[in-house]
C-alpha positions as a Python dict, from the first residue, in 0.01 Angstrom:
ca = {
    (1, 'X'): (0, 0, 0),
    (2, 'X'): (14, 357, 134),
    (3, 'X'): (-151, 691, 53),
    (4, 'X'): (37, 987, 209),
    (5, 'X'): (-168, 1259, 375),
    (6, 'X'): (-235, 1536, 122),
    (7, 'X'): (-100, 1339, -174),
    (8, 'X'): (-275, 1231, -494),
    (9, 'X'): (-46, 928, -520),
    (10, 'X'): (-86, 577, -383),
    (11, 'X'): (235, 376, -336),
    (12, 'X'): (230, -3, -383),
    (13, 'X'): (509, -245, -290),
    (14, 'X'): (574, -537, -526),
    (15, 'X'): (791, -821, -404),
    (16, 'X'): (883, -942, -753),
    (17, 'X'): (915, -1305, -867),
    (18, 'X'): (1023, -1570, -618),
    (19, 'X'): (1391, -1651, -645),
    (20, 'X'): (1485, -2003, -751),
    (21, 'X'): (1807, -1975, -552),
    (22, 'X'): (1873, -1936, -181),
    (23, 'X'): (1987, -1578, -235),
    (24, 'X'): (1738, -1294, -228),
    (25, 'X'): (1712, -1109, -558),
    (26, 'X'): (1668, -733, -595),
    (27, 'X'): (1369, -779, -824),
    (28, 'X'): (1120, -594, -607),
    (29, 'X'): (988, -248, -688),
    (30, 'X'): (743, 22, -584),
    (31, 'X'): (461, 136, -813),
    (32, 'X'): (269, 464, -802),
    (33, 'X'): (-94, 523, -895),
    (34, 'X'): (-228, 878, -924),
    (35, 'X'): (-573, 868, -767),
    (36, 'X'): (-689, 1179, -955),
    (37, 'X'): (-556, 1131, -1308),
    (38, 'X'): (-518, 753, -1311),
    (39, 'X'): (-152, 778, -1415),
    (40, 'X'): (23, 447, -1348),
    (41, 'X'): (399, 433, -1285),
    (42, 'X'): (454, 58, -1268),
    (43, 'X'): (822, 74, -1168),
    (44, 'X'): (856, 407, -993),
    (45, 'X'): (1162, 276, -806),
    (46, 'X'): (1313, -69, -849),
    (47, 'X'): (1609, -285, -754),
    (48, 'X'): (1493, -367, -401),
    (49, 'X'): (1460, -701, -224),
    (50, 'X'): (1100, -785, -127),
    (51, 'X'): (953, -445, -33),
    (52, 'X'): (708, -476, 256),
    (53, 'X'): (558, -209, 486),
    (54, 'X'): (535, 147, 352),
    (55, 'X'): (463, 472, 539),
    (56, 'X'): (546, 841, 492),
    (57, 'X'): (625, 1157, 690),
    (58, 'X'): (778, 1496, 622),
    (59, 'X'): (828, 1445, 249),
    (60, 'X'): (985, 1102, 289),
    (61, 'X'): (865, 753, 208),
    (62, 'X'): (982, 474, 439),
    (63, 'X'): (984, 107, 337),
    (64, 'X'): (1100, -226, 479),
    (65, 'X'): (1343, -404, 246),
    (66, 'X'): (1458, -767, 267),
    (67, 'X'): (1275, -808, 601),
    (68, 'X'): (1558, -642, 797),
    (69, 'X'): (1625, -290, 666),
    (70, 'X'): (1431, 37, 686),
    (71, 'X'): (1486, 252, 376),
    (72, 'X'): (1404, 624, 343),
    (73, 'X'): (1329, 777, 2),
    (74, 'X'): (1229, 1115, -132),
    (75, 'X'): (849, 1108, -165),
    (76, 'X'): (850, 1280, -504),
    (77, 'X'): (1159, 1149, -680),
    (78, 'X'): (1214, 809, -516),
    (79, 'X'): (1580, 890, -454),
    (80, 'X'): (1716, 685, -162),
    (81, 'X'): (1811, 911, 128),
    (82, 'X'): (1902, 679, 417),
    (83, 'X'): (1880, 323, 546),
    (84, 'X'): (1891, 155, 885),
    (85, 'X'): (1989, -214, 902),
    (86, 'X'): (1872, -440, 1182),
    (87, 'X'): (2169, -600, 1359),
    (88, 'X'): (2042, -961, 1344),
    (89, 'X'): (1928, -1181, 1058),
    (90, 'X'): (1667, -1393, 1235),
    (91, 'X'): (1377, -1149, 1194),
    (92, 'X'): (1108, -1073, 939),
    (93, 'X'): (1050, -702, 977),
    (94, 'X'): (715, -636, 814),
    (95, 'X'): (524, -312, 867),
    (96, 'X'): (598, 40, 993),
    (97, 'X'): (417, 319, 1176),
    (98, 'X'): (546, 662, 1279),
    (99, 'X'): (424, 850, 1585),
    (100, 'X'): (426, 1233, 1615),
    (101, 'X'): (769, 1230, 1783),
    (102, 'X'): (920, 1067, 1473),
    (103, 'X'): (968, 729, 1641),
    (104, 'X'): (922, 426, 1416),
    (105, 'X'): (720, 122, 1530),
    (106, 'X'): (811, -193, 1335),
    (107, 'X'): (665, -542, 1357),
    (108, 'X'): (869, -864, 1343),
    (109, 'X'): (642, -1136, 1209),
    (110, 'X'): (886, -1423, 1251),
    (111, 'X'): (994, -1333, 1604),
    (112, 'X'): (649, -1226, 1724),
    (113, 'X'): (784, -893, 1842),
    (114, 'X'): (747, -517, 1816),
    (115, 'X'): (1045, -283, 1784),
    (116, 'X'): (1098, 90, 1789),
    (117, 'X'): (1366, 281, 1600),
    (118, 'X'): (1467, 619, 1741),
    (119, 'X'): (1768, 819, 1620),
    (120, 'X'): (1908, 506, 1458),
    (121, 'X'): (1873, 292, 1773),
    (122, 'X'): (1659, -24, 1766),
    (123, 'X'): (1473, -133, 2080),
    (124, 'X'): (1250, -436, 2135),
    (125, 'X'): (943, -320, 2327),
    (126, 'X'): (732, -640, 2314),
    (127, 'X'): (812, -1007, 2257),
    (128, 'X'): (551, -1250, 2388),
    (129, 'X'): (271, -1479, 2272),
    (130, 'X'): (33, -1189, 2213),
    (131, 'X'): (257, -1079, 1925),
    (132, 'X'): (279, -1416, 1749),
    (133, 'X'): (262, -1337, 1378),
    (134, 'X'): (277, -958, 1440),
    (135, 'X'): (202, -801, 1104),
    (136, 'X'): (39, -464, 1029),
    (137, 'X'): (93, -160, 1253),
    (138, 'X'): (-65, 187, 1247),
    (139, 'X'): (-55, 499, 1466),
    (140, 'X'): (-404, 646, 1515),
    (141, 'X'): (-517, 923, 1750),
    (142, 'X'): (-256, 874, 2021),
    (143, 'X'): (-232, 494, 2008),
    (144, 'X'): (-33, 230, 1821),
    (145, 'X'): (-238, -57, 1678),
    (146, 'X'): (-87, -395, 1582),
    (147, 'X'): (-261, -683, 1405),
    (148, 'X'): (-134, -1040, 1395),
    (149, 'X'): (-150, -1312, 1129),
    (150, 'X'): (-50, -1681, 1161),
    (151, 'X'): (-412, -1760, 1249),
    (152, 'X'): (-391, -1556, 1571),
    (153, 'X'): (-611, -1275, 1440),
    (154, 'X'): (-540, -1027, 1720),
    (155, 'X'): (-591, -652, 1723),
    (156, 'X'): (-380, -488, 1993),
    (157, 'X'): (-385, -126, 2113),
    (158, 'X'): (-74, 20, 2278),
    (159, 'X'): (-21, 348, 2456),
    (160, 'X'): (311, 462, 2300),
    (161, 'X'): (424, 642, 2616),
    (162, 'X'): (327, 405, 2897),
    (163, 'X'): (327, 86, 2682),
    (164, 'X'): (-5, -11, 2838),
    (165, 'X'): (-152, -282, 2615),
    (166, 'X'): (-509, -389, 2540),
    (167, 'X'): (-611, -687, 2325),
    (168, 'X'): (-922, -572, 2137),
    (169, 'X'): (-981, -878, 1914),
    (170, 'X'): (-860, -1239, 1904),
    (171, 'X'): (-907, -1539, 1675),
    (172, 'X'): (-1008, -1330, 1372),
    (173, 'X'): (-818, -1522, 1105),
    (174, 'X'): (-483, -1393, 984),
    (175, 'X'): (-499, -1017, 1002),
    (176, 'X'): (-248, -845, 774),
    (177, 'X'): (-324, -475, 731),
    (178, 'X'): (-459, -200, 957),
    (179, 'X'): (-535, 160, 857),
    (180, 'X'): (-729, 448, 1008),
    (181, 'X'): (-1089, 514, 908),
    (182, 'X'): (-1033, 885, 978),
    (183, 'X'): (-1284, 891, 1264),
    (184, 'X'): (-1120, 693, 1546),
    (185, 'X'): (-1186, 345, 1408),
    (186, 'X'): (-985, 108, 1190),
    (187, 'X'): (-1015, -84, 866),
    (188, 'X'): (-849, -429, 877),
    (189, 'X'): (-760, -690, 616),
    (190, 'X'): (-764, -1065, 670),
    (191, 'X'): (-539, -1277, 449),
    (192, 'X'): (-832, -1518, 401),
    (193, 'X'): (-1000, -1248, 193),
    (194, 'X'): (-1208, -1042, 439),
    (195, 'X'): (-1218, -664, 463),
    (196, 'X'): (-1321, -557, 814),
    (197, 'X'): (-1405, -246, 1014),
    (198, 'X'): (-1354, -205, 1388),
    (199, 'X'): (-1441, 72, 1631),
    (200, 'X'): (-1497, 96, 2006),
    (201, 'X'): (-1861, 190, 1946),
    (202, 'X'): (-1958, -63, 1677),
    (203, 'X'): (-1718, -351, 1735),
    (204, 'X'): (-1628, -564, 1432),
    (205, 'X'): (-1811, -539, 1098),
    (206, 'X'): (-1738, -747, 785),
    (207, 'X'): (-1732, -510, 486),
    (208, 'X'): (-1651, -764, 216),
    (209, 'X'): (-1538, -1125, 191),
    (210, 'X'): (-1381, -1363, -57),
    (211, 'X'): (-1380, -1689, 138),
    (212, 'X'): (-1358, -1986, -93),
    (213, 'X'): (-1244, -1780, -392),
    (214, 'X'): (-870, -1804, -314),
    (215, 'X'): (-832, -1427, -333),
    (216, 'X'): (-590, -1325, -61),
    (217, 'X'): (-632, -979, 93),
    (218, 'X'): (-299, -831, 194),
    (219, 'X'): (-181, -514, 365),
    (220, 'X'): (-434, -246, 277),
    (221, 'X'): (-388, 128, 236),
    (222, 'X'): (-637, 410, 245),
    (223, 'X'): (-692, 782, 221),
    (224, 'X'): (-644, 952, 560),
    (225, 'X'): (-1017, 1028, 584),
    (226, 'X'): (-1102, 658, 549),
    (227, 'X'): (-1331, 715, 251),
    (228, 'X'): (-1130, 509, 3),
    (229, 'X'): (-955, 182, 88),
    (230, 'X'): (-717, 3, -150),
    (231, 'X'): (-668, -370, -111),
    (232, 'X'): (-390, -564, -286),
    (233, 'X'): (-440, -935, -356),
    (234, 'X'): (-109, -1121, -352),
    (235, 'X'): (-227, -1447, -507),
    (236, 'X'): (-384, -1283, -814),
    (237, 'X'): (-157, -974, -829),
    (238, 'X'): (-461, -745, -841),
    (239, 'X'): (-574, -432, -661),
    (240, 'X'): (-927, -356, -540),
    (241, 'X'): (-1061, -11, -454),
    (242, 'X'): (-1349, 52, -212),
    (243, 'X'): (-1548, 362, -127),
    (244, 'X'): (-1677, 329, 229),
    (245, 'X'): (-1978, 517, 368),
    (246, 'X'): (-1990, 546, 747),
    (247, 'X'): (-2289, 602, 977),
    (248, 'X'): (-2330, 961, 1091),
    (249, 'X'): (-2317, 1059, 1457),
    (250, 'X'): (-2682, 965, 1507),
    (251, 'X'): (-2613, 608, 1385),
    (252, 'X'): (-2812, 643, 1061),
}
């Protein structure tokens, strides 16, 4: 799920029903929810294979399709504008971030790797055990953040220019989504059903949890100021909305 900066719309990827054949079916679609009026466009665009990560920039919406293609669409109309295919099949491209230079950062969950895409050229920048289950990725305040699933539960911070890497968390379940809180910290989702907050000052805080209820918490989205967080639940095909109140500068 993704809420573009300055937009009233939230965009939600839907993978569609599981195919009973070995061939992927173009039954996936993207929904739109207007956060002001409540208007619901269930099938804003459709005919895609398993939409995954979604992000936006400069009037365009970018989405991973079929775990190996980056698709660009018009943010208002949904018209497809461009696509970039990955050259190899043995990847599961998952989530996307964009830095201020326009460079894409894309996780490969199957390969445990992180790629960049610049001017149509793919480059692998990391591929080691720290990226096992690499899942959500977000650019925040000069850094790229990656979270990992597969039970690794890592939160990794990367300097996009030097590629200096810091592991901030480990063994925190199966982290799926990561979004900015609008004040230098992050909101994280754990597939087990936990909604988390992390910052350098406060460390890790559990905001909500569904352990034992079989409610999976997938790749979250949020307003750029971090006030509202939207959490899709894959197992139940539901969407939760949270309003988050943060401590002020004095810690109150």
